[in-house]
PDB file with one MODEL, atoms N, CA, C and O in Angstrom:
MODEL        1
ATOM      1  N   MET A   1      -0.109 -11.661   0.376  1.00  0.00           N
ATOM      2  CA  MET A   1      -1.221 -11.078   0.071  1.00  0.00           C
ATOM      3  C   MET A   1      -1.214 -10.252  -1.306  1.00  0.00           C
ATOM      4  O   MET A   1      -0.150  -9.736  -1.648  1.00  0.00           O
ATOM      5  N   LYS A   2      -2.226 -10.119  -2.021  1.00  0.00           N
ATOM      6  CA  LYS A   2      -2.286  -9.455  -3.377  1.00  0.00           C
ATOM      7  C   LYS A   2      -3.153  -8.225  -3.124  1.00  0.00           C
ATOM      8  O   LYS A   2      -4.177  -8.296  -2.444  1.00  0.00           O
ATOM      9  N   TYR A   3      -2.693  -7.026  -3.719  1.00  0.00           N
ATOM     10  CA  TYR A   3      -3.384  -5.927  -3.832  1.00  0.00           C
ATOM     11  C   TYR A   3      -3.374  -5.418  -5.160  1.00  0.00           C
ATOM     12  O   TYR A   3      -2.379  -5.526  -5.877  1.00  0.00           O
ATOM     13  N   ARG A   4      -4.676  -4.738  -5.612  1.00  0.00           N
ATOM     14  CA  ARG A   4      -4.602  -4.186  -6.922  1.00  0.00           C
ATOM     15  C   ARG A   4      -3.963  -2.734  -6.828  1.00  0.00           C
ATOM     16  O   ARG A   4      -4.187  -1.921  -5.931  1.00  0.00           O
ATOM     17  N   ALA A   5      -3.136  -2.562  -7.908  1.00  0.00           N
ATOM     18  CA  ALA A   5      -2.434  -1.344  -8.011  1.00  0.00           C
ATOM     19  C   ALA A   5      -2.606  -0.704  -9.361  1.00  0.00           C
ATOM     20  O   ALA A   5      -2.480  -1.370 -10.389  1.00  0.00           O
ATOM     21  N   VAL A   6      -2.879   0.516  -9.373  1.00  0.00           N
ATOM     22  CA  VAL A   6      -2.790   1.418 -10.538  1.00  0.00           C
ATOM     23  C   VAL A   6      -1.488   1.990 -10.863  1.00  0.00           C
ATOM     24  O   VAL A   6      -0.890   2.600  -9.977  1.00  0.00           O
ATOM     25  N   THR A   7      -0.946   1.864 -12.088  1.00  0.00           N
ATOM     26  CA  THR A   7       0.363   2.354 -12.214  1.00  0.00           C
ATOM     27  C   THR A   7       0.403   2.960 -13.539  1.00  0.00           C
ATOM     28  O   THR A   7      -0.256   2.406 -14.418  1.00  0.00           O
ATOM     29  N   LYS A   8       1.074   4.018 -13.826  1.00  0.00           N
ATOM     30  CA  LYS A   8       1.246   4.756 -14.961  1.00  0.00           C
ATOM     31  C   LYS A   8       2.364   5.580 -15.132  1.00  0.00           C
ATOM     32  O   LYS A   8       2.937   6.094 -14.171  1.00  0.00           O
ATOM     33  N   LYS A   9       2.772   5.764 -16.494  1.00  0.00           N
ATOM     34  CA  LYS A   9       4.094   6.665 -16.791  1.00  0.00           C
ATOM     35  C   LYS A   9       3.604   8.069 -16.869  1.00  0.00           C
ATOM     36  O   LYS A   9       2.689   8.381 -17.631  1.00  0.00           O
ATOM     37  N   GLU A  10       4.202   8.911 -16.091  1.00  0.00           N
ATOM     38  CA  GLU A  10       3.837  10.421 -16.170  1.00  0.00           C
ATOM     39  C   GLU A  10       5.194  11.275 -16.510  1.00  0.00           C
ATOM     40  O   GLU A  10       5.964  11.635 -15.619  1.00  0.00           O
ATOM     41  N   GLY A  11       5.373  11.520 -17.713  1.00  0.00           N
ATOM     42  CA  GLY A  11       6.647  12.004 -17.951  1.00  0.00           C
ATOM     43  C   GLY A  11       7.854  11.160 -17.793  1.00  0.00           C
ATOM     44  O   GLY A  11       7.899  10.067 -18.359  1.00  0.00           O
ATOM     45  N   ASP A  12       8.939  11.634 -16.986  1.00  0.00           N
ATOM     46  CA  ASP A  12       9.935  10.767 -16.666  1.00  0.00           C
ATOM     47  C   ASP A  12       9.692   9.806 -15.378  1.00  0.00           C
ATOM     48  O   ASP A  12      10.527   8.971 -15.030  1.00  0.00           O
ATOM     49  N   TRP A  13       8.503  10.007 -14.733  1.00  0.00           N
ATOM     50  CA  TRP A  13       8.244   9.296 -13.508  1.00  0.00           C
ATOM     51  C   TRP A  13       7.229   8.154 -13.695  1.00  0.00           C
ATOM     52  O   TRP A  13       6.417   8.272 -14.612  1.00  0.00           O
ATOM     53  N   TRP A  14       7.201   7.198 -13.014  1.00  0.00           N
ATOM     54  CA  TRP A  14       6.202   6.261 -12.572  1.00  0.00           C
ATOM     55  C   TRP A  14       5.444   6.659 -11.407  1.00  0.00           C
ATOM     56  O   TRP A  14       5.956   6.925 -10.319  1.00  0.00           O
ATOM     57  N   ILE A  15       4.149   6.693 -11.682  1.00  0.00           N
ATOM     58  CA  ILE A  15       3.362   6.908 -10.365  1.00  0.00           C
ATOM     59  C   ILE A  15       2.353   5.744 -10.262  1.00  0.00           C
ATOM     60  O   ILE A  15       1.856   5.196 -11.246  1.00  0.00           O
ATOM     61  N   GLY A  16       2.085   5.403  -8.915  1.00  0.00           N
ATOM     62  CA  GLY A  16       1.047   4.364  -8.697  1.00  0.00           C
ATOM     63  C   GLY A  16       0.666   4.540  -7.204  1.00  0.00           C
ATOM     64  O   GLY A  16       1.213   5.184  -6.309  1.00  0.00           O
ATOM     65  N   TRP A  17      -0.611   3.647  -7.221  1.00  0.00           N
ATOM     66  CA  TRP A  17      -1.291   3.654  -5.678  1.00  0.00           C
ATOM     67  C   TRP A  17      -2.004   2.330  -5.665  1.00  0.00           C
ATOM     68  O   TRP A  17      -2.333   1.758  -6.704  1.00  0.00           O
ATOM     69  N   LEU A  18      -2.261   1.804  -4.321  1.00  0.00           N
ATOM     70  CA  LEU A  18      -2.916   0.563  -4.377  1.00  0.00           C
ATOM     71  C   LEU A  18      -4.350   0.883  -4.048  1.00  0.00           C
ATOM     72  O   LEU A  18      -4.629   1.660  -3.135  1.00  0.00           O
ATOM     73  N   VAL A  19      -5.234   0.303  -4.769  1.00  0.00           N
ATOM     74  CA  VAL A  19      -6.624   0.484  -4.711  1.00  0.00           C
ATOM     75  C   VAL A  19      -7.286   0.062  -3.329  1.00  0.00           C
ATOM     76  O   VAL A  19      -8.172   0.711  -2.773  1.00  0.00           O
ATOM     77  N   ASP A  20      -6.780  -1.011  -2.897  1.00  0.00           N
ATOM     78  CA  ASP A  20      -7.142  -1.772  -1.722  1.00  0.00           C
ATOM     79  C   ASP A  20      -6.523  -1.184  -0.480  1.00  0.00           C
ATOM     80  O   ASP A  20      -6.870  -1.630   0.613  1.00  0.00           O
ATOM     81  N   LEU A  21      -5.644  -0.230  -0.562  1.00  0.00           N
ATOM     82  CA  LEU A  21      -5.091   0.241   0.703  1.00  0.00           C
ATOM     83  C   LEU A  21      -4.853   1.811   0.579  1.00  0.00           C
ATOM     84  O   LEU A  21      -3.736   2.296   0.397  1.00  0.00           O
ATOM     85  N   PRO A  22      -6.003   2.537   0.694  1.00  0.00           N
ATOM     86  CA  PRO A  22      -6.056   3.887   0.400  1.00  0.00           C
ATOM     87  C   PRO A  22      -4.920   4.643   1.191  1.00  0.00           C
ATOM     88  O   PRO A  22      -4.751   4.425   2.391  1.00  0.00           O
ATOM     89  N   GLY A  23      -4.134   5.553   0.472  1.00  0.00           N
ATOM     90  CA  GLY A  23      -3.021   6.273   1.212  1.00  0.00           C
ATOM     91  C   GLY A  23      -1.648   5.559   0.939  1.00  0.00           C
ATOM     92  O   GLY A  23      -0.612   6.044   1.396  1.00  0.00           O
ATOM     93  N   VAL A  24      -1.641   4.392   0.182  1.00  0.00           N
ATOM     94  CA  VAL A  24      -0.427   3.853  -0.180  1.00  0.00           C
ATOM     95  C   VAL A  24      -0.134   4.223  -1.685  1.00  0.00           C
ATOM     96  O   VAL A  24      -0.674   3.617  -2.610  1.00  0.00           O
ATOM     97  N   ASN A  25       0.769   5.272  -1.872  1.00  0.00           N
ATOM     98  CA  ASN A  25       0.999   5.694  -3.148  1.00  0.00           C
ATOM     99  C   ASN A  25       2.518   5.899  -3.404  1.00  0.00           C
ATOM    100  O   ASN A  25       3.195   5.969  -2.379  1.00  0.00           O
ATOM    101  N   ALA A  26       3.197   6.011  -4.628  1.00  0.00           N
ATOM    102  CA  ALA A  26       4.446   6.222  -4.721  1.00  0.00           C
ATOM    103  C   ALA A  26       4.823   6.918  -6.093  1.00  0.00           C
ATOM    104  O   ALA A  26       3.991   7.067  -6.987  1.00  0.00           O
ATOM    105  N   GLN A  27       5.953   7.274  -6.177  1.00  0.00           N
ATOM    106  CA  GLN A  27       6.448   7.931  -7.491  1.00  0.00           C
ATOM    107  C   GLN A  27       7.859   7.550  -7.420  1.00  0.00           C
ATOM    108  O   GLN A  27       8.557   7.735  -6.423  1.00  0.00           O
ATOM    109  N   GLU A  28       8.310   6.941  -8.652  1.00  0.00           N
ATOM    110  CA  GLU A  28       9.651   6.677  -8.883  1.00  0.00           C
ATOM    111  C   GLU A  28      10.067   6.637 -10.289  1.00  0.00           C
ATOM    112  O   GLU A  28       9.244   6.655 -11.204  1.00  0.00           O
ATOM    113  N   ARG A  29      11.605   6.572 -10.511  1.00  0.00           N
ATOM    114  CA  ARG A  29      11.949   6.698 -11.848  1.00  0.00           C
ATOM    115  C   ARG A  29      11.653   5.718 -12.789  1.00  0.00           C
ATOM    116  O   ARG A  29      11.453   5.945 -13.983  1.00  0.00           O
ATOM    117  N   THR A  30      11.617   4.331 -12.106  1.00  0.00           N
ATOM    118  CA  THR A  30      11.482   3.273 -12.919  1.00  0.00           C
ATOM    119  C   THR A  30      10.188   2.380 -12.448  1.00  0.00           C
ATOM    120  O   THR A  30       9.745   2.508 -11.306  1.00  0.00           O
ATOM    121  N   TYR A  31       9.686   1.592 -13.261  1.00  0.00           N
ATOM    122  CA  TYR A  31       8.541   0.807 -12.725  1.00  0.00           C
ATOM    123  C   TYR A  31       8.874  -0.305 -11.693  1.00  0.00           C
ATOM    124  O   TYR A  31       8.095  -0.638 -10.800  1.00  0.00           O
ATOM    125  N   GLU A  32      10.061  -0.831 -11.887  1.00  0.00           N
ATOM    126  CA  GLU A  32      10.559  -1.805 -10.703  1.00  0.00           C
ATOM    127  C   GLU A  32      10.601  -1.051  -9.343  1.00  0.00           C
ATOM    128  O   GLU A  32      10.083  -1.498  -8.320  1.00  0.00           O
ATOM    129  N   GLU A  33      11.255   0.119  -9.423  1.00  0.00           N
ATOM    130  CA  GLU A  33      11.302   0.934  -8.129  1.00  0.00           C
ATOM    131  C   GLU A  33       9.903   1.161  -7.620  1.00  0.00           C
ATOM    132  O   GLU A  33       9.612   0.957  -6.441  1.00  0.00           O
ATOM    133  N   LEU A  34       8.978   1.614  -8.582  1.00  0.00           N
ATOM    134  CA  LEU A  34       7.598   2.021  -8.113  1.00  0.00           C
ATOM    135  C   LEU A  34       6.965   0.612  -7.472  1.00  0.00           C
ATOM    136  O   LEU A  34       6.280   0.654  -6.450  1.00  0.00           O
ATOM    137  N   VAL A  35       7.177  -0.298  -7.978  1.00  0.00           N
ATOM    138  CA  VAL A  35       6.418  -1.654  -7.404  1.00  0.00           C
ATOM    139  C   VAL A  35       7.069  -1.842  -6.065  1.00  0.00           C
ATOM    140  O   VAL A  35       6.345  -2.059  -5.094  1.00  0.00           O
ATOM    141  N   GLN A  36       8.417  -1.775  -5.924  1.00  0.00           N
ATOM    142  CA  GLN A  36       9.019  -2.095  -4.590  1.00  0.00           C
ATOM    143  C   GLN A  36       8.563  -0.850  -3.679  1.00  0.00           C
ATOM    144  O   GLN A  36       8.340  -1.162  -2.509  1.00  0.00           O
ATOM    145  N   SER A  37       8.416   0.272  -3.951  1.00  0.00           N
ATOM    146  CA  SER A  37       7.894   1.327  -3.073  1.00  0.00           C
ATOM    147  C   SER A  37       6.590   1.014  -2.602  1.00  0.00           C
ATOM    148  O   SER A  37       6.292   1.165  -1.418  1.00  0.00           O
ATOM    149  N   LEU A  38       5.606   0.486  -3.654  1.00  0.00           N
ATOM    150  CA  LEU A  38       4.382   0.287  -2.984  1.00  0.00           C
ATOM    151  C   LEU A  38       4.248  -0.884  -2.112  1.00  0.00           C
ATOM    152  O   LEU A  38       3.455  -0.903  -1.171  1.00  0.00           O
ATOM    153  N   LYS A  39       5.085  -1.947  -2.443  1.00  0.00           N
ATOM    154  CA  LYS A  39       5.242  -3.052  -1.341  1.00  0.00           C
ATOM    155  C   LYS A  39       5.610  -2.720   0.030  1.00  0.00           C
ATOM    156  O   LYS A  39       5.101  -3.190   1.048  1.00  0.00           O
ATOM    157  N   ILE A  40       6.732  -1.691  -0.064  1.00  0.00           N
ATOM    158  CA  ILE A  40       7.227  -1.136   1.214  1.00  0.00           C
ATOM    159  C   ILE A  40       5.904  -0.291   1.995  1.00  0.00           C
ATOM    160  O   ILE A  40       5.662  -0.466   3.189  1.00  0.00           O
ATOM    161  N   GLY A  41       5.209   0.519   1.235  1.00  0.00           N
ATOM    162  CA  GLY A  41       4.175   1.254   1.794  1.00  0.00           C
ATOM    163  C   GLY A  41       3.007   0.327   2.238  1.00  0.00           C
ATOM    164  O   GLY A  41       2.341   0.500   3.259  1.00  0.00           O
ATOM    165  N   ALA A  42       2.874  -0.495   1.502  1.00  0.00           N
ATOM    166  CA  ALA A  42       1.668  -1.721   1.950  1.00  0.00           C
ATOM    167  C   ALA A  42       2.134  -2.363   3.411  1.00  0.00           C
ATOM    168  O   ALA A  42       1.376  -2.420   4.379  1.00  0.00           O
ATOM    169  N   GLU A  43       3.340  -2.778   3.409  1.00  0.00           N
ATOM    170  CA  GLU A  43       4.005  -3.434   4.570  1.00  0.00           C
ATOM    171  C   GLU A  43       3.884  -2.380   5.828  1.00  0.00           C
ATOM    172  O   GLU A  43       3.448  -2.772   6.910  1.00  0.00           O
ATOM    173  N   ASP A  44       4.275  -1.095   5.631  1.00  0.00           N
ATOM    174  CA  ASP A  44       4.376  -0.226   6.575  1.00  0.00           C
ATOM    175  C   ASP A  44       2.959   0.235   7.143  1.00  0.00           C
ATOM    176  O   ASP A  44       2.785   0.541   8.322  1.00  0.00           O
ATOM    177  N   MET A  45       1.971   0.247   6.167  1.00  0.00           N
ATOM    178  CA  MET A  45       0.586   0.539   6.509  1.00  0.00           C
ATOM    179  C   MET A  45      -0.028  -0.675   7.374  1.00  0.00           C
ATOM    180  O   MET A  45      -0.844  -0.411   8.258  1.00  0.00           O
ATOM    181  N   LEU A  46       0.325  -1.878   7.147  1.00  0.00           N
ATOM    182  CA  LEU A  46      -0.185  -3.010   7.726  1.00  0.00           C
ATOM    183  C   LEU A  46       0.477  -3.155   9.030  1.00  0.00           C
ATOM    184  O   LEU A  46      -0.126  -3.751   9.922  1.00  0.00           O
ATOM    185  N   SER A  47       1.520  -2.729   9.217  1.00  0.00           N
ATOM    186  CA  SER A  47       2.191  -2.992  10.438  1.00  0.00           C
ATOM    187  C   SER A  47       1.955  -1.832  11.376  1.00  0.00           C
ATOM    188  O   SER A  47       2.572  -1.822  12.442  1.00  0.00           O
ATOM    189  N   LEU A  48       1.043  -0.764  11.051  1.00  0.00           N
ATOM    190  CA  LEU A  48       0.945   0.191  12.081  1.00  0.00           C
ATOM    191  C   LEU A  48       0.058  -0.341  13.252  1.00  0.00           C
ATOM    192  O   LEU A  48      -0.825  -1.190  13.132  1.00  0.00           O
ATOM    193  N   LYS A  49       0.435   0.299  14.417  1.00  0.00           N
ATOM    194  CA  LYS A  49      -0.302  -0.269  15.707  1.00  0.00           C
ATOM    195  C   LYS A  49      -1.717   0.346  15.668  1.00  0.00           C
ATOM    196  O   LYS A  49      -1.867   1.518  15.324  1.00  0.00           O
ATOM    197  N   VAL A  50      -2.703  -0.399  16.001  1.00  0.00           N
ATOM    198  CA  VAL A  50      -4.052  -0.027  16.221  1.00  0.00           C
ATOM    199  C   VAL A  50      -4.455   0.221  17.462  1.00  0.00           C
ATOM    200  O   VAL A  50      -4.484  -0.752  18.214  1.00  0.00           O
ATOM    201  N   ASP A  51      -4.817   1.396  17.942  1.00  0.00           N
ATOM    202  CA  ASP A  51      -5.404   1.432  19.228  1.00  0.00           C
ATOM    203  C   ASP A  51      -6.765   1.020  19.303  1.00  0.00           C
ATOM    204  O   ASP A  51      -7.586   1.497  18.520  1.00  0.00           O
ATOM    205  N   LEU A  52      -7.105   0.136  20.214  1.00  0.00           N
ATOM    206  CA  LEU A  52      -8.396  -0.446  20.349  1.00  0.00           C
ATOM    207  C   LEU A  52      -8.996  -0.171  21.601  1.00  0.00           C
ATOM    208  O   LEU A  52      -8.225  -0.115  22.559  1.00  0.00           O
ATOM    209  N   PRO A  53     -10.245   0.019  21.811  1.00  0.00           N
ATOM    210  CA  PRO A  53     -10.957   0.192  23.111  1.00  0.00           C
ATOM    211  C   PRO A  53     -10.651  -1.118  24.058  1.00  0.00           C
ATOM    212  O   PRO A  53     -10.147  -2.101  23.514  1.00  0.00           O
ATOM    213  N   GLU A  54     -10.872  -1.142  25.117  1.00  0.00           N
ATOM    214  CA  GLU A  54     -10.609  -2.165  26.001  1.00  0.00           C
ATOM    215  C   GLU A  54     -11.584  -3.361  25.804  1.00  0.00           C
ATOM    216  O   GLU A  54     -11.232  -4.493  26.137  1.00  0.00           O
ATOM    217  N   ASP A  55     -12.688  -3.142  25.316  1.00  0.00           N
ATOM    218  CA  ASP A  55     -13.695  -4.223  25.045  1.00  0.00           C
ATOM    219  C   ASP A  55     -13.678  -4.681  23.525  1.00  0.00           C
ATOM    220  O   ASP A  55     -14.567  -5.433  23.126  1.00  0.00           O
ATOM    221  N   ALA A  56     -12.790  -4.287  22.768  1.00  0.00           N
ATOM    222  CA  ALA A  56     -12.646  -4.523  21.307  1.00  0.00           C
ATOM    223  C   ALA A  56     -11.599  -5.766  21.170  1.00  0.00           C
ATOM    224  O   ALA A  56     -10.890  -6.194  22.081  1.00  0.00           O
ATOM    225  N   ARG A  57     -11.645  -6.149  20.116  1.00  0.00           N
ATOM    226  CA  ARG A  57     -10.566  -7.091  19.538  1.00  0.00           C
ATOM    227  C   ARG A  57     -10.140  -6.986  18.122  1.00  0.00           C
ATOM    228  O   ARG A  57     -11.036  -6.828  17.292  1.00  0.00           O
ATOM    229  N   LEU A  58      -9.035  -7.042  17.759  1.00  0.00           N
ATOM    230  CA  LEU A  58      -8.511  -7.025  16.471  1.00  0.00           C
ATOM    231  C   LEU A  58      -8.591  -8.347  15.736  1.00  0.00           C
ATOM    232  O   LEU A  58      -8.044  -9.315  16.265  1.00  0.00           O
ATOM    233  N   GLU A  59      -9.193  -8.491  14.609  1.00  0.00           N
ATOM    234  CA  GLU A  59      -9.251  -9.705  13.753  1.00  0.00           C
ATOM    235  C   GLU A  59      -8.852  -9.704  12.427  1.00  0.00           C
ATOM    236  O   GLU A  59      -8.971  -8.673  11.765  1.00  0.00           O
ATOM    237  N   THR A  60      -8.389 -10.730  11.943  1.00  0.00           N
ATOM    238  CA  THR A  60      -8.259 -10.960  10.511  1.00  0.00           C
ATOM    239  C   THR A  60      -9.171 -11.650   9.824  1.00  0.00           C
ATOM    240  O   THR A  60      -9.355 -12.785  10.265  1.00  0.00           O
ATOM    241  N   ILE A  61      -9.789 -11.352   8.912  1.00  0.00           N
ATOM    242  CA  ILE A  61     -10.771 -11.986   8.112  1.00  0.00           C
ATOM    243  C   ILE A  61     -10.656 -12.281   6.836  1.00  0.00           C
ATOM    244  O   ILE A  61     -10.498 -11.309   6.098  1.00  0.00           O
ATOM    245  N   GLU A  62     -10.689 -13.380   6.317  1.00  0.00           N
ATOM    246  CA  GLU A  62     -10.512 -13.822   4.839  1.00  0.00           C
ATOM    247  C   GLU A  62     -11.843 -13.589   4.003  1.00  0.00           C
ATOM    248  O   GLU A  62     -12.937 -14.092   4.256  1.00  0.00           O
ATOM    249  N   VAL A  63     -11.560 -12.795   3.041  1.00  0.00           N
ATOM    250  CA  VAL A  63     -12.679 -12.523   1.876  1.00  0.00           C
ATOM    251  C   VAL A  63     -12.583 -13.284   0.783  1.00  0.00           C
ATOM    252  O   VAL A  63     -13.385 -13.143  -0.140  1.00  0.00           O
TER     253      VAL A  63
ENDMDL
END
């Protein structure tokens, strides 16, 4: 999957966040480390267990 990321150099740090997954953000010393941290954050968020009501179902839709 592809997600849009905002990245920028801020002093000695690289900071970034995923526009499409609010809450996934990172701060690292190098751009490469930042991208890796954002990927891990996205994987973690997407693997979270979702509690659903008994009469609901979880679906994946393609946009």
